C-alpha positions as CSV (number, residue, x, y, z in Angstrom):
1,M,-36.7,-149.8,153.2
2,S,-37.0,-147.5,156.2
3,K,-40.6,-146.7,155.3
4,E,-41.4,-150.4,155.0
5,K,-39.8,-151.0,158.4
6,N,-41.8,-148.2,160.0
7,A,-45.0,-149.4,158.4
8,S,-44.5,-153.0,159.6
9,E,-43.6,-151.7,163.1
10,E,-46.7,-149.6,163.2
11,E,-48.8,-152.5,162.0
12,Y,-47.3,-154.7,164.7
13,F,-48.0,-152.2,167.5
14,A,-51.5,-151.6,166.2
15,R,-52.2,-155.4,166.2
16,M,-50.7,-155.7,169.7
17,E,-52.9,-152.9,171.0
18,R,-56.0,-154.4,169.3
19,E,-55.3,-157.8,170.9
20,K,-54.7,-156.1,174.3
21,R,-58.1,-154.4,174.0
22,Q,-59.9,-157.6,173.0
23,K,-58.3,-159.5,175.9
24,A,-59.3,-156.7,178.4
25,A,-62.9,-156.7,177.0
26,A,-63.1,-160.5,177.3
27,E,-61.9,-160.4,180.9
28,S,-64.3,-157.6,181.8
29,A,-67.2,-159.7,180.3
30,E,-66.1,-162.7,182.4
31,R,-66.0,-160.6,185.5
32,Q,-69.4,-159.1,184.8
33,E,-70.9,-162.6,184.2
34,A,-69.4,-164.0,187.4
35,A,-70.7,-161.0,189.4
36,A,-74.2,-161.5,187.9
37,V,-74.1,-165.2,188.8
38,A,-73.0,-164.4,192.3
39,A,-75.8,-161.8,192.7
40,Q,-78.4,-164.3,191.5
41,Q,-77.1,-166.9,193.9
42,A,-77.2,-164.5,196.8
43,L,-80.7,-163.5,195.9
44,H,-82.1,-167.0,195.9
45,R,-79.8,-168.9,198.3
46,Q,-81.9,-170.6,201.0
47,R,-85.1,-169.4,199.5
48,C,-88.2,-171.4,198.4
49,G,-88.7,-171.7,194.7
50,K,-92.5,-171.7,195.1
51,C,-93.2,-168.8,197.5
52,G,-89.8,-167.2,198.1
53,G,-89.9,-168.0,201.9
54,S,-86.8,-169.0,203.8
55,L,-85.8,-172.6,204.0
56,A,-85.0,-174.4,207.3
57,P,-83.1,-177.6,207.5
58,R,-84.9,-180.6,209.1
59,D,-83.7,-184.1,209.7
60,F,-85.9,-186.7,208.0
61,K,-84.9,-190.4,208.3
62,G,-81.3,-189.5,208.8
63,I,-81.2,-187.1,205.8
64,E,-81.1,-183.4,206.2
65,I,-83.8,-181.8,203.9
66,D,-84.8,-178.2,203.5
67,V,-88.4,-177.2,204.3
68,C,-90.0,-173.8,203.5
69,T,-91.2,-172.0,206.6
70,G,-93.8,-170.3,204.5
71,C,-95.6,-172.9,202.4
72,G,-94.1,-176.1,203.7
73,A,-92.5,-177.1,200.4
74,V,-89.6,-179.6,200.6
75,L,-86.4,-179.0,198.7
76,L,-84.1,-182.1,198.2
77,D,-80.5,-181.7,197.2
78,P,-79.0,-184.0,194.6
79,G,-79.0,-187.6,195.8
80,E,-81.4,-187.1,198.7
81,L,-84.5,-188.5,196.9
82,E,-82.6,-191.7,196.0
83,A,-81.3,-192.0,199.6
84,L,-84.8,-191.6,201.0
85,A,-86.6,-193.8,198.5
86,G,-84.0,-196.6,198.4
87,K,-83.1,-198.7,195.4
88,D,-85.7,-198.5,192.6
89,S,-86.4,-202.0,191.3
90,S,-89.5,-201.1,189.3
91,G,-87.5,-200.3,186.1
92,A,-87.8,-202.2,182.8
93,L,-84.3,-203.8,183.2
94,A,-85.2,-205.1,186.7
95,S,-88.4,-206.7,185.5
96,L,-86.6,-208.2,182.5
97,A,-83.9,-209.6,184.8
98,G,-86.7,-211.0,187.0
99,M,-88.1,-213.0,184.1
100,F,-84.8,-214.9,183.7
101,K,-84.1,-215.8,187.3
102,F,-83.3,-219.5,187.7
103,R,-84.6,-221.7,190.4
104,V,-82.4,-224.4,191.7
105,G,-84.0,-227.7,192.7
106,K,-87.7,-227.9,192.0
């Protein structure tokens, strides 16, 4: 029975060591991935996607947009295009709803 107990203890500690190594490897991979993402963001932050030039903020109709100092490309953040263009009423649902408008008193 002593040999069985020693074998099960050794198996337990071997399993714990294996799980510890797997956890450490997973954490290391997560740190490496986070570092790679941070490096990629630092490399491209405030840079033009077209020419790589720097972006300068500019106020346009009350919305701050980014304009490339090199090629003049304009970068819009999420929601800025909608804010500048206004409500889009050219969609299929809008035209369908327009067909069913009722007029009162003809």
